[in-house]
N, C-alpha and C positions, 0 to 999 in steps of 0.2 A: 347498418341495422340500428332504428332509433326506437325507443323503447320506453313509458315508463312505468315503474312496479313497486308494489307496496306489499310487503311481509312482514309477518312477526314471528315465521317459523324457523327452526336451525336443520329442518330436515330437507335435505339434496335435493332439488327440483329440473326438470330441463326447462329453460326457458323456448329457446327456440333452437331445430334442430334439423341436420338435413342429410343426416346418419345413412349411409348406404353401406348395407352388409356386406350386398354382390359384390361390389369393388372397392370397399373400405376409403373410401372419400368422403368427405365431412368438414361442417364446420359447424360447432355449438356453441350455446353459450347456457351457462349451469348458474344458478341460485346456490349457495350453500355447499357446491362440489367445483373439484379441480377442475373437472372435466374431464379425468382420466379413471372416475371409481372413487376419486378419494372424496375428504372433506373439507371447506373450508368455510368455518360458519360465519354466516352474516357479510359472503363477495360473490358477488358477480365475477365472473372468471370465462374466459374464452377459448375454444383451443380450434384446431383445424390440421388435417389428415389431408395428405396426395396420396394415400398406401405406398408412401416412401419414407415417410418422416412426418412425425407427430411431434407441433408446436402448442404449446400451453401457454398463457398471459402469468407472468409471476404473480405469487400471493402480495396480499399487503395488509397494512395494520388495520384501517376504518372500518365499522360492519355499519350493515343497513340493514340489518334485518328488525328493526323498529316499530313498523306499522306504520313509517310515515312515504307518503309517495316520494320516489325519487326518479330523476332523468339519469338515463345510460345510454352512448350509444358503443357500438360493437364496430370498430374500422379496418379493415382489411387493406393496408398502403400500399400497393406494389413500387408507387413511385421513392418511401424513405422505406423500403421493405420491414414494415412494423405492422404486425397484429394488435390490435390496442382496445382496452375498454376504457372508456372515460364518463366520468363521473360528472355532472352539472359542467360539461364542458372539459374539463383536467383531465388530462391522462392518470393512470391509476395503475395501472394494470398493464405492461405489454411482453411481447415475447418478439426478435430476430425471424422473420423468415422469409429475407433474401428476395429470388426470382421466384416465389413459390412456386410449384405446378399446380396444375390440373386437377380441380376439383368438384369437376360437372359429377352431378349427380340428378338419377332419376327420380329419388325419392322427395316427394313433398317438402316444404318447409311445415317443422311442426310447431305448434304454439303451444309450449305446458305441459307438453313431453317428448319423449324419441320411442321411437322404437327397437330398441334394442333389450329392452327390459320390463316387465308388467308393472315396477315401482318406478319411483321417480318422477312423477308427476310434480309440479309448482305447487306449495301450496303459497297461495297469494292470489294477488291481481296484477291486470297488466292492463295499461289503453294506451291509444296511439303510438301504434303500432307500427314504424313506416321502414321500407327494403327501400335502400336507394344503388344503382347501380354505379357511382361515382361515390370520389369521398367527399363528406360534405366540409364548406369552408366553413372558420371557426364563428364567423356570422352566424353560419346557417344553424349550429350546433348551439351557440348561444341563445339564438332563438327560440330553438323547441323547448330547450333547459327551463328558460323563463318564460314563453307564453302561457303555456299549459289550456293548452287547447284551440288556441288561437289562430286562424289558418290565414296564409298570404304572407309573403316577402318578409323579411325580418324591416325593411322601409315603412312597409303598406301593406299592415293588415288589411285584408279585406271582411273578413267574418269572426266572430267574437261566437264561440260555441265553449262550453266547459260540458266535456265529454266525463267530466272525474263524477260530475253529478249523479250521474245515474248509466254511466255507460262503460264498465269497465268492463273487461275479460274474464270470466272468474272460470275456474276449472269447477264449482262444483254444481255440474250439470249447465251449468249457466254461460252457452256461448254465445253472445250479443255482441257483434261488432260491427264496428259501423264499415 
C-alpha cells in the first residue's frame, strides 16, 4: 500500500484498515498509534493479525506530524518474511512475520477509520492511495516517493498531474478521491 499523508495532529487515527471483528483477521496502518490501542505520536505503524498471532511493526525515533506531505509504503513481504513501513523508500519500522497465515477479510478496506471504535478517525489529509497485490521494487517505491502525482513508469512518465493541489482526501466531510 502506497500513500501520501499530511497531519499536524497528535491524536491517534487509523489510516487504512481491514479489521474483521467476526474472524479476527486484519491488517491496519495507524498514525500516532501503535495498532494495538496505544499511542506513538508522530509515527506511522502497521499491524497484522491472522487470528492466531498479532504482529506490530516496531517504533522508531523520527516524528512525522509536522504538517508536511510525507510518502509511506506499507509492505507485507512473504519472500523475506517482513511487514514493514517505508518512509520515502527507506524502511523505518518492521516486524518479522515469517510465513504468515491467511488474513482474508470480508470487510472492505477502510480509509481514515476502522470499524472497531467510534473514535480514532485520522485527523489529516491523504492522497495518491495505491493498493498493490505484489511487493513493489525499490525503483517503483522511489518513483512514487519523488514524483508527487506523476503517473507512469519510473523511466517514462506519461502524465503530469498534481493531486496535492486540490484533490487530497480529507476526513472533514470531503471525500474526494480520484
